[in-house]
C-alpha positions as CSV (number, residue, x, y, z in Angstrom):
1,I,20.1,21.5,19.8
2,Q,18.0,22.4,17.0
3,L,21.2,21.3,14.8
4,A,21.8,18.5,16.4
5,S,18.5,17.0,16.5
6,L,18.5,18.2,12.1
7,L,21.4,16.0,11.9
8,L,20.0,12.9,14.0
9,N,17.4,12.9,11.8
10,K,19.4,12.9,8.5
11,N,20.9,9.5,10.2
12,E,24.6,11.9,10.7
13,Y,25.0,10.3,14.2
14,K,29.2,11.6,14.6
15,K,28.2,15.3,13.6
16,A,24.6,15.2,15.6
17,E,26.4,13.3,19.0
18,K,29.2,16.3,18.6
19,Y,26.8,18.8,19.3
20,F,24.2,17.0,21.8
21,K,27.7,16.6,23.8
22,H,28.5,20.3,23.1
23,C,25.1,21.4,24.4
24,L,25.3,19.0,27.5
25,K,28.5,20.6,28.4
26,L,26.9,24.3,28.1
27,W,23.4,22.6,29.8
28,P,24.4,19.4,31.6
29,K,19.9,19.2,32.3
30,C,19.2,19.1,28.6
31,L,16.8,16.4,28.6
32,Q,16.7,16.8,24.6
33,A,19.8,16.6,24.5
34,H,20.0,13.3,26.6
35,F,17.1,11.5,24.6
36,G,19.4,12.8,21.3
37,L,22.6,11.3,22.4
38,A,20.3,8.0,23.5
39,K,19.1,7.7,20.0
40,I,22.6,8.0,19.1
41,Y,23.8,5.1,21.2
42,E,20.7,2.7,20.8
43,Q,21.9,2.2,17.0
44,S,25.0,0.5,18.4
45,P,24.6,-2.9,20.3
46,Y,27.8,-1.8,21.7
47,M,26.3,1.1,23.4
48,L,23.1,0.3,24.8
49,E,24.3,0.7,28.3
50,P,25.2,4.5,27.5
51,A,22.0,4.6,25.8
52,L,20.1,3.5,28.8
53,K,21.9,5.7,30.8
54,H,20.7,8.7,29.1
55,Y,17.2,8.1,28.6
56,K,16.9,7.1,32.3
57,Y,18.1,10.3,33.0
58,V,15.3,11.7,30.7
59,R,12.8,9.5,32.5
60,D,14.2,10.3,36.3
61,N,14.1,13.9,35.3
62,D,10.5,14.2,33.5
63,K,8.3,11.5,34.9
64,K,5.0,12.2,32.4
65,N,7.9,11.2,29.4
66,Y,6.4,8.1,27.8
67,K,8.7,7.9,24.7
68,A,11.8,7.6,27.2
69,C,9.9,4.8,29.1
70,C,9.1,3.0,25.4
71,Q,12.9,3.1,24.6
72,I,14.3,2.4,27.8
73,A,11.6,-0.9,27.6
74,I,12.7,-1.4,24.1
75,L,16.5,-1.4,25.2
76,Y,15.7,-3.7,28.2
77,L,14.0,-6.4,25.9
78,A,17.3,-6.5,23.4
79,K,19.4,-7.5,27.0
80,E,16.8,-10.1,27.5
81,D,15.7,-8.7,30.5
82,Y,12.3,-9.0,29.9
83,E,10.6,-8.0,34.2
84,S,12.7,-4.7,33.5
85,S,10.9,-4.3,30.1
86,A,7.6,-4.8,31.1
87,E,8.2,-2.8,34.1
88,Y,8.5,0.2,31.9
89,L,6.5,-0.8,29.2
90,K,3.3,-0.2,31.7
91,K,4.8,2.7,33.1
92,C,3.9,3.9,29.2
93,L,1.1,2.5,28.2
94,Q,0.0,4.3,31.8
95,M,0.8,7.7,30.6
96,K,-0.5,6.8,26.4
97,P,-2.4,3.5,26.4
98,N,-2.7,3.5,22.2
99,Y,1.8,4.7,22.3
100,L,2.2,2.1,18.8
101,P,5.7,1.7,19.6
102,A,4.9,0.7,22.9
103,V,2.3,-1.8,22.1
104,L,4.5,-3.6,19.5
105,T,7.2,-3.9,21.9
106,M,4.7,-5.6,24.4
107,G,4.0,-8.1,21.7
108,D,7.9,-8.6,20.9
109,L,8.0,-8.9,24.9
110,F,5.1,-11.6,24.8
111,S,6.5,-13.6,21.8
112,E,10.3,-13.4,23.4
113,S,9.8,-14.1,26.8
114,D,7.9,-17.5,28.6
115,N,7.1,-15.9,31.7
116,F,4.5,-13.0,30.2
């Protein structure tokens, strides 16, 4: 998992994906591997659904993971699902009120949506 995370941080997505997937074969419930795959998949506009699936897995198995909530909100915002985005941003900011990515995403949500 450390090698996969290192490769992810170096933007070597294909190699990192291979190692994260291998990790999940050995340990299907590894939250760090699910989070890493989600980070890789969100780099492509065609892979938002798989990214969302992996982030939700992390969130469902670690209710205090504010970073997963924020990433889910960002993906919903990209899909123009403003209501779901707001829901996850609220969860994130309840856990970590000053989490800058969530605060910035909230600003994006306000500027992109007429209802908020």
